[in-house]
C-alpha positions in Angstrom: 0.3 -0.1 0.0 1.1 3.8 -0.7 1.1 6.4 1.9 1.6 10.0 1.6 3.4 11.1 4.6 2.9 15.2 5.1 5.6 16.3 7.1 4.8 19.7 9.1 7.4 22.0 10.7 7.4 24.9 13.1 9.7 27.4 11.1 10.4 29.7 13.7 11.3 26.8 16.2 13.6 25.3 13.3 15.1 29.0 12.9 16.0 28.9 16.5 18.3 26.0 16.0 21.8 26.7 15.4 23.3 26.1 12.0 25.1 22.7 13.4 21.6 21.7 14.9 19.9 22.2 11.7 22.5 20.4 9.7 22.5 17.4 12.3 18.8 17.0 12.0 18.7 17.4 8.3 21.6 14.6 8.0 19.6 12.4 10.4 16.4 12.7 8.4 18.6 11.9 5.3 20.1 8.9 6.7 16.6 7.4 7.7 15.2 8.2 4.4 18.1 6.1 3.2 17.0 3.2 5.4 13.3 3.4 4.2 15.0 3.4 0.8 17.1 0.3 1.3 14.2 -1.5 2.9 12.1 -0.8 -0.1 9.5 1.8 1.6 10.8 5.1 0.2 9.1 5.8 -3.0 9.9 9.7 -3.3 9.6 12.9 -1.6 9.9 16.5 -1.9 11.1 19.3 0.6 9.1 22.3 0.3 10.1 25.9 0.5 9.1 28.1 3.3 5.5 28.9 3.7 6.2 32.4 3.2 6.4 31.4 -0.5 3.2 29.9 -0.8 -0.1 30.9 -2.3 -3.7 29.5 -1.5 -6.1 29.4 -4.1 -9.9 29.0 -3.5 -13.1 30.1 -5.3 -15.0 33.3 -4.1 -18.3 34.6 -5.7 -17.4 32.3 -8.9 -13.9 33.5 -9.4 -10.3 32.3 -8.3 -9.0 34.1 -5.1 -5.4 34.1 -4.5 -4.2 34.7 -0.9 -0.4 35.0 0.0 0.8 32.2 2.3 -0.9 29.2 3.8 -4.3 29.3 4.7 -4.3 27.5 8.1 -3.8 29.7 10.9 -1.2 27.4 13.0 2.7 27.6 13.7 3.1 24.2 11.8 3.2 24.5 8.2 3.9 21.5 5.6 7.6 21.2 5.1 7.7 18.4 2.6 6.1 15.1 1.4 7.4 11.6 1.9 5.8 8.8 -0.5 5.9 5.5 1.3 5.5 1.9 0.6 3.9 0.0 3.9 2.0 -3.1 4.5 -0.8 -1.3 6.1 -1.5 1.8 8.1 0.1 0.2 11.1 3.2 -0.6 9.4 3.6 3.1 8.0 3.1 4.4 11.5 5.8 2.0 12.8 8.0 3.4 9.9 7.5 7.2 10.2 7.5 7.1 13.8 11.3 6.4 13.8 11.9 9.3 11.3 13.9 12.1 12.9 11.8 14.8 11.1 9.3 14.2 13.9 11.4 16.1 16.2 10.9 19.5 14.4 6.9 18.5 13.8 4.4 16.3 13.1 3.7 13.9 10.0 0.3 13.4 9.0 0.0 9.9 7.2 -2.5 9.3 4.8 -3.1 6.4 2.4 -3.0 7.1 -1.4 -6.4 6.8 -3.3 -5.6 3.8 -5.7 -8.4 4.1 -7.4 -8.1 7.8 -8.4 -4.3 7.3 -9.1 -5.2 4.5 -11.4 -7.5 6.9 -13.5 -4.7 9.5 -13.4 -2.3 7.1 -14.7 -4.4 5.7 -17.5 -5.0 9.1 -18.7 -1.3 9.9 -18.6 -0.7 6.7 -20.9 -3.3 7.7 -23.3 -2.0 11.3 -23.5 
């Protein structure tokens, strides 16, 4: 089963770390990602730029409205995604609970929607 793991970060808390602490945290994350990769669990992932560089789109009065930044009012913002292969949700939880990224913010783990993703893949094949 595929899972999307959304890694959140408290940017202010991360900025308060020394450069050495930030580097150490990132190296620990990369090392654990390598363990996931070697175990056949790491499918892919992307780090995201600061939420200050984000925009949120929504429809207002029938038109697209663009708002600077994330819309959620929270200290923790989406910092990146990790695509994970696991047997089931409990296995995904067990794998991600060991990820050093949890020290700088929570991970939200969601099963990928296999049915819709198959539809997307079919469209890409036919394009």
